[in-house]
C-alpha positions in Angstrom: 0.0 0.0 0.0 1.4 3.4 -1.0 2.3 5.7 1.8 2.0 9.5 1.4 4.8 11.2 3.3 5.4 14.9 3.7 9.0 16.1 4.2 9.6 19.5 5.9 13.3 20.4 5.8 15.0 23.2 7.8 17.8 24.0 10.2 15.4 23.8 13.2 17.8 25.9 15.2 15.8 25.8 17.3 12.5 24.1 16.3 9.6 26.4 17.2 5.8 26.4 17.3 5.6 27.8 13.8 7.4 24.8 12.4 5.1 22.4 14.3 2.0 24.3 13.4 3.0 24.2 9.7 3.8 20.4 9.7 0.5 19.6 11.6 -1.5 21.8 9.2 0.0 20.2 6.1 -0.5 16.6 7.4 -4.2 17.3 8.2 -5.0 19.5 5.2 -3.5 17.1 2.7 -4.4 13.8 4.4 -0.8 12.6 4.5 0.1 9.5 6.5 2.9 11.4 8.2 5.0 14.6 7.9 8.6 14.2 8.8 10.7 17.1 10.0 14.2 16.7 8.4 16.9 18.8 10.0 19.5 19.6 7.5 23.2 18.9 8.1 25.0 22.1 8.9 28.8 22.4 8.3 30.7 23.5 11.4 31.2 27.1 10.2 27.5 27.6 9.7 26.0 25.9 12.8 25.1 28.0 15.8 28.2 27.8 18.0 27.6 25.2 20.8 24.5 23.7 19.2 25.1 20.3 17.6 23.1 18.4 15.0 22.2 15.9 17.8 20.8 18.7 20.0 18.7 20.0 17.1 17.4 16.5 16.5 16.6 16.1 20.2 14.6 19.4 20.2 12.6 18.2 17.2 11.8 14.9 19.0 10.6 16.8 22.0 8.5 19.2 20.0 6.6 16.5 18.1 6.0 14.2 21.1 2.3 15.1 21.2 1.8 14.7 17.5 1.5 11.0 16.4 1.5 11.9 12.7 4.7 13.9 12.9 8.1 12.3 12.9 11.9 13.0 12.9 13.7 12.2 9.7 17.4 11.8 10.4 18.6 11.3 6.8 20.6 14.4 6.5 21.9 14.4 10.1 23.7 11.1 9.5 25.7 12.5 6.6 29.0 14.2 7.0 28.5 16.6 4.1 25.9 19.3 3.2 22.8 17.8 1.6 20.9 19.0 -1.3 17.1 18.3 -1.6 17.6 16.4 -4.8 20.1 14.0 -3.1 17.9 13.5 0.0 14.8 12.7 -2.1 16.8 10.2 -4.1 17.9 8.5 -1.0 14.4 8.4 0.4 13.1 6.8 -2.8 15.8 4.2 -2.7 15.0 3.4 1.0 11.2 3.5 0.5 10.4 2.8 -3.2 6.6 2.3 -2.5 6.1 5.7 -0.9 5.1 9.0 -2.5 6.9 12.1 -1.2 5.5 15.6 -0.8 8.3 18.2 -0.2 7.1 21.1 1.9 8.5 24.6 1.1 7.5 28.2 1.7 6.4 30.7 -0.9 9.8 32.4 -0.4 11.5 29.2 -1.6 9.2 28.8 -4.6 10.0 32.3 -5.8 13.7 31.2 -6.1 13.2 27.5 -6.8 14.9 27.5 -10.2 18.2 28.4 -8.4 18.0 25.1 -6.4 20.4 22.4 -7.6 18.7 20.0 -10.0 15.3 21.7 -9.5 13.6 19.9 -12.5 14.8 16.5 -11.1 13.3 17.4 -7.6 9.9 17.5 -9.4 10.6 14.0 -10.8 11.0 12.7 -7.3 8.2 14.5 -5.3 5.3 16.9 -5.3 5.8 20.4 -3.8 3.5 21.7 -1.1 3.9 25.4 -0.8 3.0 27.2 2.4 2.3 30.9 2.5 5.0 33.2 3.9 4.6 36.8 4.9 5.9 39.2 2.2 5.9 36.7 -0.7 3.3 36.2 -3.4 2.5 33.7 -6.1 3.2 36.5 -8.6 6.8 36.9 -7.5 10.1 35.5 -9.0 9.9 32.0 -10.3 6.5 31.3 -8.9 4.3 32.2 -12.0 6.4 30.1 -14.4 6.4 27.1 -12.0 2.7 27.3 -11.3 1.9 27.5 -15.0 3.9 24.4 -15.7 3.3 22.3 -12.7 0.5 23.9 -10.6 -2.6 22.0 -9.5 -5.7 23.2 -7.7 -6.3 20.6 -5.0 -4.9 17.6 -3.2 -7.1 15.2 -5.3 -5.5 16.5 -8.5 -2.1 16.2 -7.0 -2.6 12.6 -6.0 -3.6 11.6 -9.6 0.2 11.5 -10.4 3.1 10.2 -8.3 5.3 13.3 -8.7 5.7 16.6 -10.4 2.8 18.7 -9.0 2.9 22.0 -7.1 0.0 22.9 -4.8 -0.4 26.2 -2.9 -1.7 25.9 0.6 -3.8 28.3 2.7 -1.9 27.8 5.9 -2.3 30.3 8.8 0.7 32.8 8.6 3.3 32.7 11.3 5.7 35.5 12.1 7.8 33.4 14.5 11.5 33.6 13.6 14.3 31.2 14.8 16.7 34.2 14.5 14.5 36.3 16.9 14.2 33.4 19.3 18.0 32.9 19.4 18.4 36.6 20.0 15.9 36.6 22.9 17.5 33.6 24.5 21.0 35.2 24.2 19.7 38.2 26.1 17.7 36.1 28.6 14.4 37.4 27.3 11.3 35.2 27.4 10.9 33.2 24.2 8.5 30.8 25.9 5.4 31.6 23.8 7.3 30.6 20.6 8.7 27.3 21.9 7.2 24.0 23.2 7.8 24.0 27.0 9.8 20.7 26.7 12.1 22.4 24.1 12.5 25.5 26.2 13.4 23.3 29.2 15.9 21.4 27.1 17.5 24.6 25.9 17.8 25.9 29.5 19.2 22.6 30.8 21.8 22.3 28.0 22.5 26.1 28.3 22.1 26.5 24.5 22.0 29.9 22.7 23.8 31.6 25.5 25.6 34.9 24.7 
């Protein structure tokens, strides 16, 4: 039986309520079997000092604990080199050939999608689910071309083919920013409203994001 799997990539540095709300919305709205949060591998010079890949994964695991349809995807964490979306989707297909993959991006990414490595091949491996982002429109950048070529109007139309469709979603907008959260934590200001209590507790116990 075919499994329908959403993949939401990101640094998750740290994972926050906006990420979880997005993943939960996509899973329910599109009727996917699961949505996996896939933290990307960060080379040492780009990672937040003092925050390891394992700690980012641990925070994701804590944040999704109450969501049985959300999962952690470790694929990129277990590699020692930066991962491109195309490479990761290829590996997922090899590992799970009977699954269909739905790669979740923001409208900001769709506007620049033709700058991604092997972007046409990504669409031969997955559908794209595009979440709204403040300040970005479907009329900007690459979006009009891509939607004309690959756009579909609903999840039913998307599921008529295995790959290659782009569907715009009507998700609630979130203004939460991981950059802002890190800044608040560095200056000992409360970031609790944007973080799962278990994630905030983990950050405090591990003394992450300290100035």
